[in-house]
C-alpha positions as CSV (number, residue, x, y, z in Angstrom):
1,X,32.6,-20.8,-15.1
2,X,31.5,-24.0,-13.4
3,X,28.1,-23.6,-11.9
4,X,28.7,-24.2,-8.3
5,X,30.8,-21.0,-8.6
6,X,28.1,-19.3,-10.2
7,X,25.6,-20.3,-7.3
8,X,28.1,-19.4,-4.7
9,X,28.6,-15.8,-6.8
10,X,24.9,-15.6,-6.9
11,X,24.2,-16.4,-3.3
12,X,26.7,-13.5,-2.2
13,X,25.3,-11.3,-3.9
14,X,21.7,-11.9,-2.9
15,X,23.0,-12.1,0.5
16,X,24.5,-8.8,0.2
17,X,21.5,-7.2,-1.1
18,X,19.6,-8.7,1.5
19,X,21.6,-7.3,4.0
20,X,21.8,-3.8,2.3
21,X,17.5,-3.5,2.3
22,X,17.1,0.3,3.6
23,X,13.8,0.8,5.5
24,X,13.2,4.7,5.4
25,X,12.3,6.1,8.5
26,X,9.7,5.3,10.9
27,X,5.8,4.7,10.6
28,X,3.9,7.6,11.8
29,X,2.5,6.3,15.4
30,X,-1.3,5.6,15.9
31,X,-2.8,8.8,17.0
32,X,-0.8,11.0,14.9
33,X,-1.7,13.1,11.7
34,X,-1.6,10.9,8.7
35,X,1.4,12.3,6.2
36,X,0.0,14.0,3.5
37,X,0.3,13.0,-0.1
38,X,-0.8,14.4,-3.7
39,X,-0.4,11.7,-6.0
40,X,-1.9,10.6,-9.2
41,X,-4.4,7.9,-9.7
42,X,-4.5,4.9,-12.2
43,X,-6.3,7.6,-14.6
44,X,-3.8,10.4,-14.0
45,X,-6.2,12.4,-11.8
46,X,-4.6,14.5,-8.8
47,X,-5.5,13.0,-5.1
48,X,-4.6,15.2,-1.9
49,X,-5.1,13.5,1.6
50,X,-7.4,16.6,2.1
51,X,-9.4,15.1,-0.4
52,X,-10.6,12.5,2.1
53,X,-11.5,14.9,5.1
54,X,-14.5,13.9,6.7
55,X,-14.4,10.1,5.7
56,X,-13.1,7.1,7.3
57,X,-10.0,5.9,4.8
58,X,-8.3,2.6,4.5
59,X,-4.6,3.4,2.9
60,X,-3.0,0.2,2.0
61,X,0.5,0.0,0.4
62,X,1.6,-3.0,-1.5
63,X,4.7,-3.9,-3.4
64,X,3.6,-4.7,-7.2
65,X,0.8,-4.5,-9.5
66,X,0.0,-7.6,-11.1
67,X,2.1,-10.0,-8.6
68,X,-0.2,-12.7,-6.7
69,X,-0.2,-11.1,-3.5
70,X,-1.1,-7.7,-4.7
71,X,-3.7,-9.1,-7.0
72,X,-5.5,-10.8,-4.6
73,X,-5.4,-8.3,-2.1
74,X,-6.5,-5.8,-4.7
75,X,-9.4,-8.4,-5.8
76,X,-10.5,-8.4,-2.0
77,X,-10.9,-4.8,-1.6
78,X,-12.4,-4.6,-5.0
79,X,-14.9,-7.3,-4.2
80,X,-16.0,-6.0,-0.6
81,X,-15.8,-2.4,-2.1
82,X,-20.0,-2.0,-1.5
83,X,-19.2,-2.9,2.4
84,X,-17.1,-0.1,2.7
85,X,-19.4,2.2,0.8
86,X,-22.4,1.0,3.2
87,X,-20.1,2.4,6.3
88,X,-18.9,5.1,4.3
89,X,-15.4,4.4,4.2
90,X,-13.0,4.8,0.8
91,X,-10.4,2.8,-0.3
92,X,-6.8,4.0,-1.2
93,X,-4.2,1.7,-2.9
94,X,-0.3,3.2,-3.1
95,X,2.8,1.3,-4.9
96,X,5.9,2.7,-6.3
97,X,4.3,1.7,-9.7
98,X,3.5,4.3,-12.3
99,X,0.3,5.4,-13.9
100,X,0.3,3.5,-16.9
101,X,0.9,0.3,-14.5
102,X,-1.9,1.3,-12.5
103,X,-4.0,1.9,-15.6
104,X,-3.7,-1.9,-16.6
105,X,-3.7,-3.4,-13.1
106,X,-6.9,-1.7,-12.5
107,X,-8.7,-2.4,-16.0
108,X,-7.5,-6.1,-15.6
109,X,-9.4,-6.6,-12.4
110,X,-12.0,-3.8,-12.6
111,X,-10.7,-2.2,-9.5
112,X,-13.4,0.3,-8.3
113,X,-11.1,2.4,-6.5
114,X,-8.2,4.6,-6.3
115,X,-4.9,3.3,-6.6
116,X,-1.9,6.0,-6.1
117,X,1.2,6.1,-8.2
118,X,3.9,7.0,-5.9
119,X,6.9,6.6,-8.4
120,X,9.4,8.7,-6.4
121,X,8.8,6.6,-3.2
122,X,8.3,9.9,-1.3
123,X,4.9,9.5,0.2
124,X,5.8,5.4,1.1
125,X,8.6,6.6,2.7
126,X,6.8,9.1,5.0
127,X,4.6,6.1,6.2
128,X,7.9,4.1,6.8
129,X,6.7,1.4,4.7
130,X,9.9,2.1,1.7
131,X,12.2,-0.7,0.9
132,X,15.2,0.1,-1.1
133,X,17.2,-2.6,-2.5
134,X,19.3,-0.2,-4.0
135,X,18.3,-1.7,-7.6
136,X,14.8,-1.4,-6.7
137,X,12.2,0.5,-4.3
138,X,9.1,-0.9,-3.5
139,X,6.5,-0.7,-0.7
140,X,6.0,-3.1,1.7
141,X,2.9,-4.5,2.6
142,X,1.1,-2.2,5.5
143,X,-2.0,-0.2,5.9
144,X,-3.4,2.4,8.2
145,X,-7.0,3.0,8.7
146,X,-7.3,7.4,8.6
147,X,-10.2,8.5,10.9
148,X,-12.3,11.6,9.5
149,X,-10.1,14.3,11.1
150,X,-7.1,12.7,9.4
151,X,-5.6,10.8,12.5
152,X,-4.3,7.4,12.0
153,X,-6.2,5.0,14.4
154,X,-4.5,1.8,13.3
155,X,-1.3,0.5,11.6
156,X,-1.4,-3.3,10.1
157,X,2.0,-4.1,10.0
158,X,1.4,-7.6,9.1
159,X,-0.8,-8.3,6.4
160,X,-2.0,-11.4,5.0
161,X,-3.6,-10.7,1.7
162,X,-6.1,-13.3,1.6
163,X,-8.0,-11.9,4.8
164,X,-7.0,-8.2,4.9
165,X,-10.3,-6.7,3.8
166,X,-12.1,-8.5,6.4
167,X,-9.8,-7.3,9.1
168,X,-10.1,-3.7,8.0
169,X,-13.6,-3.8,7.9
170,X,-14.2,-5.3,11.1
171,X,-12.1,-2.6,12.4
172,X,-13.8,0.0,10.6
173,X,-17.5,-0.9,12.1
174,X,-15.8,-1.3,15.6
175,X,-14.1,2.4,15.4
176,X,-17.2,3.8,13.9
177,X,-19.2,2.0,17.1
178,X,-17.3,3.7,19.1
């Protein structure tokens, strides 16, 4: 095949796949209860949303372990974990990667917080962040702040991995001040 024909076929396939991206459901509205979950962390331990009742929770969804933007975001949460602890908040990361991938990612970057394996995509779907390209599913980079009663108080649809942690911390402090 000629190079131009191969490129044309690749372009058509790319445009076709891009056109068939499915977004699973609508995100829960601010002011509604956070969708529940029961998922395993990087160590194989189970976590349920109810485990976090009584504390502020930053739930961040990310596309893929050990990719540039996801690594930046995770490391920024890692580097600011004491600020979250100081205000009594917890951080949970979620992607559709499996437990083994999360374990490797967590160990490599010494992540001191829970990252949950949503390998079926059900939790990402319930939060309206699952992207399905038929050949691959990922969670889009979005975050939610959940108050101690389990209510979503903020949804971040546009997340910049470089400064998201500082934005979340500032918003948490503002919510806690009332």
